[in-house]
C-alpha positions, 0 to 999 in steps of 0.5 A, spaced: 351 189 707 349 184 712 353 178 711 352 174 718 346 173 723 348 170 730 343 167 735 342 167 742 340 160 744 335 159 750 329 163 749 331 165 742 332 158 738 329 154 744 323 155 747 323 158 755 317 153 756 321 147 753 327 149 758 322 149 764 320 142 762 327 140 762 329 143 769 323 140 772 325 133 769 332 135 772 329 136 779 325 130 779 331 125 777 335 129 783 329 127 788 328 120 785 335 119 787 335 122 793 329 118 795 325 124 797 318 123 794 315 127 799 317 133 796 313 137 791 318 137 785 314 143 782 316 147 788 323 145 788 324 147 781 321 154 783 326 154 788 332 152 784 330 157 778 330 163 783 337 161 786 339 160 779 337 166 776 339 170 782 346 167 781 346 168 773 344 176 774 350 177 778 354 174 772 352 179 767 358 182 763 363 178 768 369 174 767 366 167 765 365 161 771 363 154 769 355 154 768 355 147 771 358 150 777 353 155 778 347 150 776 350 145 781 351 151 787 343 153 785 341 146 787 346 145 793 342 151 796 335 148 795 338 141 797 341 144 804 334 148 805 330 141 804 335 136 807 337 132 801 343 130 797 345 132 790 348 127 786 355 127 784 353 126 777 348 132 777 351 135 771 351 129 767 343 129 769 343 136 766 346 134 760 342 128 759 335 132 760 337 138 756 338 133 750 332 129 751 327 135 752 329 141 749 324 144 744 326 149 738 321 154 736 317 152 730 320 156 725 327 156 728 330 151 722 326 154 717 329 161 719 336 158 719 335 155 712 333 161 709 338 165 712 343 161 709 340 160 702 341 168 702 349 167 703 349 169 710 354 166 715 349 163 721 352 162 728 350 162 735 353 167 741 351 164 748 352 164 755 354 157 755 359 151 757 362 148 751 359 141 752 352 143 754 351 147 747 354 142 743 350 136 746 344 140 746 345 142 739 346 135 736 340 133 740 336 138 736 339 136 730 341 143 728 349 143 730 351 142 723 347 147 720 351 152 724 357 155 721 360 158 728 358 157 735 361 162 740 360 161 748 362 165 754 367 159 755 370 161 749 370 168 750 372 168 758 366 173 759 359 173 759 354 178 755 353 183 755 361 184 755 363 185 748 368 179 748 363 174 746 360 178 740 367 180 738 370 173 738 364 171 734 365 177 729 372 175 728 371 167 727 366 169 722 370 174 718 365 180 718 365 187 721 360 189 726 356 193 722 355 187 717 352 182 722 346 182 726 344 179 733 338 176 735 336 175 742 330 175 747 334 179 753 334 187 751 339 188 756 344 183 755 343 181 747 341 188 744 345 192 748 351 188 748 350 187 740 349 195 739 355 196 744 360 193 739 356 196 733 352 190 731 345 190 729 340 188 734 334 184 734 329 182 739 325 176 739 319 178 743 313 173 741 308 176 746 310 183 746 312 182 754 318 186 753 315 192 750 318 197 755 325 195 753 324 195 745 328 202 745 334 198 747 334 194 740 334 196 733 328 191 731 323 187 734 320 181 731 315 176 734 317 170 730 324 168 727 322 167 720 321 175 720 329 175 720 330 174 712 325 180 710 329 184 715 336 182 712 333 183 705 330 190 706 337 192 709 341 189 704 337 192 698 337 199 701 341 204 698 
């Protein structure tokens, strides 16, 4: 019997395209503050994304460090390369742009409402700083729709370490086999959830991750497929 459904955040509830726009606006604001209109913001954004991805890949499964420090370090590396200053309030700029530009998947709200109508606990498990996820969810209008929010900051480790998943299960008061986790990363999300005994679901709208589907129990192309999966599992003998 499934009693709880947990979501990843970036790439699962909010679109990666929207996150890209957010980061591009962060870069534009940084360059504006630095007086560097001679630099191409899209090129700087690409370099920032590369540095950020490199740093985050090295943190998978490791003890938590503040994401604000990782993001700032990524921007500092790019700034040093091009000779401009990073504003002291870089993280505040980041929070503001995330609140302003985030974009939910079109069926995210309806999926959450339907899952809750089935009597399920609906929460989030995400590699995030607490201030970032709270501000972002409130700006998106779904903060109050979620019954629990578990971050890597809370758990002290990044996915796929078991701690974030175990803490979320404890907060929801459910056993691993009574919970489903939905994410967009087959290695961090599916493997991490399955390793603690949860049912894993991969959101893969364009089937771009097909070679890694075997890591996951289910694969969906849209969030609104989730209620049918839950109904099927709960109705099976």
